[in-house]
MINU-629731 format. One record per residue (C-alpha): residue number from 1; z, y, x. Coordinates in steps of 0.2 Angstrom, whole numbers, always signed. Layout:
N
[NUM, [Z, Y, X]],
...
//
This chain:
244
[1, [+438, +521, +464]],
[2, [+437, +505, +474]],
[3, [+434, +486, +473]],
[4, [+449, +483, +483]],
[5, [+466, +476, +477]],
[6, [+477, +491, +473]],
[7, [+495, +487, +478]],
[8, [+510, +498, +476]],
[9, [+526, +497, +487]],
[10, [+541, +507, +480]],
[11, [+552, +513, +493]],
[12, [+538, +511, +506]],
[13, [+542, +524, +519]],
[14, [+555, +514, +529]],
[15, [+563, +497, +532]],
[16, [+557, +482, +523]],
[17, [+546, +493, +512]],
[18, [+536, +501, +526]],
[19, [+534, +484, +535]],
[20, [+527, +476, +520]],
[21, [+515, +490, +516]],
[22, [+509, +490, +534]],
[23, [+506, +471, +534]],
[24, [+497, +472, +517]],
[25, [+487, +486, +523]],
[26, [+480, +476, +537]],
[27, [+470, +466, +525]],
[28, [+454, +476, +522]],
[29, [+453, +469, +504]],
[30, [+469, +478, +500]],
[31, [+472, +496, +497]],
[32, [+491, +501, +498]],
[33, [+499, +514, +489]],
[34, [+517, +519, +495]],
[35, [+530, +527, +484]],
[36, [+542, +539, +491]],
[37, [+557, +546, +482]],
[38, [+555, +564, +488]],
[39, [+540, +574, +493]],
[40, [+536, +571, +511]],
[41, [+526, +587, +515]],
[42, [+509, +587, +523]],
[43, [+515, +584, +541]],
[44, [+526, +569, +537]],
[45, [+513, +562, +525]],
[46, [+501, +562, +540]],
[47, [+513, +554, +552]],
[48, [+516, +541, +539]],
[49, [+498, +537, +537]],
[50, [+495, +536, +556]],
[51, [+506, +520, +556]],
[52, [+494, +511, +546]],
[53, [+478, +501, +551]],
[54, [+469, +507, +536]],
[55, [+469, +522, +524]],
[56, [+483, +522, +511]],
[57, [+489, +533, +497]],
[58, [+506, +541, +493]],
[59, [+514, +544, +476]],
[60, [+531, +553, +474]],
[61, [+544, +549, +461]],
[62, [+561, +542, +456]],
[63, [+558, +524, +450]],
[64, [+575, +526, +440]],
[65, [+567, +539, +429]],
[66, [+555, +532, +416]],
[67, [+544, +547, +415]],
[68, [+542, +546, +434]],
[69, [+538, +528, +434]],
[70, [+524, +531, +420]],
[71, [+517, +546, +430]],
[72, [+516, +536, +446]],
[73, [+507, +521, +438]],
[74, [+495, +533, +428]],
[75, [+492, +543, +444]],
[76, [+487, +527, +453]],
[77, [+475, +521, +439]],
[78, [+467, +539, +439]],
[79, [+464, +539, +457]],
[80, [+460, +521, +460]],
[81, [+455, +513, +444]],
[82, [+469, +500, +442]],
[83, [+484, +492, +449]],
[84, [+484, +474, +455]],
[85, [+500, +471, +464]],
[86, [+518, +479, +464]],
[87, [+532, +476, +476]],
[88, [+548, +483, +469]],
[89, [+557, +487, +485]],
[90, [+566, +504, +481]],
[91, [+585, +502, +482]],
[92, [+601, +510, +486]],
[93, [+619, +505, +491]],
[94, [+636, +513, +487]],
[95, [+648, +500, +494]],
[96, [+666, +500, +489]],
[97, [+679, +487, +483]],
[98, [+677, +484, +465]],
[99, [+695, +491, +460]],
[100, [+690, +507, +469]],
[101, [+673, +509, +463]],
[102, [+669, +522, +450]],
[103, [+658, +518, +435]],
[104, [+646, +532, +441]],
[105, [+643, +523, +457]],
[106, [+641, +506, +448]],
[107, [+628, +513, +436]],
[108, [+619, +523, +450]],
[109, [+615, +507, +460]],
[110, [+610, +498, +444]],
[111, [+598, +512, +439]],
[112, [+589, +513, +455]],
[113, [+589, +494, +459]],
[114, [+587, +486, +442]],
[115, [+581, +499, +430]],
[116, [+569, +506, +442]],
[117, [+561, +489, +444]],
[118, [+560, +487, +426]],
[119, [+552, +504, +424]],
[120, [+539, +501, +437]],
[121, [+535, +483, +430]],
[122, [+534, +488, +412]],
[123, [+520, +501, +416]],
[124, [+511, +491, +429]],
[125, [+511, +476, +418]],
[126, [+502, +486, +404]],
[127, [+488, +488, +416]],
[128, [+488, +471, +423]],
[129, [+488, +463, +406]],
[130, [+471, +471, +402]],
[131, [+464, +463, +418]],
[132, [+473, +446, +415]],
[133, [+479, +446, +433]],
[134, [+492, +453, +444]],
[135, [+506, +449, +456]],
[136, [+524, +457, +457]],
[137, [+537, +454, +469]],
[138, [+555, +460, +467]],
[139, [+567, +463, +481]],
[140, [+583, +454, +477]],
[141, [+596, +449, +490]],
[142, [+608, +435, +495]],
[143, [+621, +447, +488]],
[144, [+613, +444, +471]],
[145, [+613, +425, +473]],
[146, [+631, +423, +481]],
[147, [+640, +440, +479]],
[148, [+647, +450, +493]],
[149, [+664, +459, +495]],
[150, [+662, +477, +492]],
[151, [+646, +476, +483]],
[152, [+650, +473, +465]],
[153, [+636, +486, +460]],
[154, [+623, +480, +472]],
[155, [+626, +461, +469]],
[156, [+625, +464, +450]],
[157, [+609, +474, +452]],
[158, [+601, +461, +463]],
[159, [+607, +446, +452]],
[160, [+599, +456, +437]],
[161, [+583, +457, +447]],
[162, [+582, +438, +447]],
[163, [+584, +437, +428]],
[164, [+571, +451, +426]],
[165, [+559, +441, +438]],
[166, [+560, +425, +428]],
[167, [+557, +433, +411]],
[168, [+543, +443, +418]],
[169, [+536, +427, +425]],
[170, [+536, +419, +409]],
[171, [+529, +433, +399]],
[172, [+516, +438, +413]],
[173, [+510, +420, +414]],
[174, [+502, +422, +396]],
[175, [+490, +435, +404]],
[176, [+488, +428, +422]],
[177, [+502, +439, +430]],
[178, [+514, +431, +442]],
[179, [+531, +438, +447]],
[180, [+543, +431, +460]],
[181, [+558, +438, +470]],
[182, [+563, +437, +488]],
[183, [+582, +436, +493]],
[184, [+584, +443, +511]],
[185, [+600, +440, +521]],
[186, [+606, +450, +535]],
[187, [+591, +461, +541]],
[188, [+591, +473, +555]],
[189, [+592, +491, +547]],
[190, [+600, +508, +549]],
[191, [+615, +500, +540]],
[192, [+617, +484, +550]],
[193, [+614, +495, +566]],
[194, [+631, +503, +562]],
[195, [+640, +487, +564]],
[196, [+651, +486, +579]],
[197, [+646, +474, +593]],
[198, [+660, +462, +588]],
[199, [+656, +462, +569]],
[200, [+637, +460, +573]],
[201, [+641, +445, +584]],
[202, [+652, +438, +571]],
[203, [+638, +438, +558]],
[204, [+625, +431, +570]],
[205, [+637, +416, +573]],
[206, [+637, +412, +555]],
[207, [+617, +412, +554]],
[208, [+611, +395, +559]],
[209, [+595, +403, +567]],
[210, [+607, +414, +577]],
[211, [+600, +432, +573]],
[212, [+597, +445, +560]],
[213, [+581, +445, +552]],
[214, [+568, +459, +554]],
[215, [+559, +469, +541]],
[216, [+543, +460, +547]],
[217, [+551, +443, +543]],
[218, [+554, +449, +525]],
[219, [+537, +457, +524]],
[220, [+529, +440, +529]],
[221, [+538, +432, +514]],
[222, [+533, +445, +502]],
[223, [+515, +443, +508]],
[224, [+516, +425, +504]],
[225, [+522, +427, +487]],
[226, [+510, +440, +483]],
[227, [+495, +430, +488]],
[228, [+499, +412, +483]],
[229, [+491, +410, +466]],
[230, [+502, +395, +460]],
[231, [+520, +402, +463]],
[232, [+529, +411, +449]],
[233, [+546, +414, +443]],
[234, [+554, +409, +460]],
[235, [+567, +416, +472]],
[236, [+563, +414, +490]],
[237, [+578, +415, +501]],
[238, [+575, +422, +519]],
[239, [+591, +422, +528]],
[240, [+590, +412, +543]],
[241, [+600, +398, +535]],
[242, [+615, +409, +531]],
[243, [+617, +402, +514]],
[244, [+613, +384, +517]],
//
């Protein structure tokens, strides 16, 4: 048990999730729990923990499965007494033009990105409601606010997260729980690293600030939304001005 704020970051072993977990863990008042989809093993778990300024915990499970979501929240409460914050970061992509996209691919992305956030929020909020406090941040995207070619499934899931955020904020406010969303633009990742030099340069020219974002840029925004006690139901766009 601990007096620290217990914060869970789903999909927290890489990219934006890892950057966010590391930033939040720098605050000695926080205790961060990282979710991984698959078991890491003792060696990889040790390697992960070595990246953090302070001790963390790891829970394994698929956010898209209701039973996994409940088990992870129950495990956190059993180990640490409560949960105070939730960052719904876990997500997948299966890009393809809409007319070539199978229903299975459409549904798979919605299950992880949207249903997964719903599952985790539902069980975390039950704990937060008892304490009458809590903060939730959902990872949306400018694909959810503006759409994107080849991402009908991803865009729909991220747009759905915005609706989920606003309803959660309204219901949560009754018990002192805040919920916000963040909408990143082009962020340096394994996916964007695969862009050819010409395509990367093309994207950068469309961004007023002239560069892709970094996971750390997005983590800063998430930390702000987690900590500001008078912001709820909002979508913070972090895209270097791409959607101005």
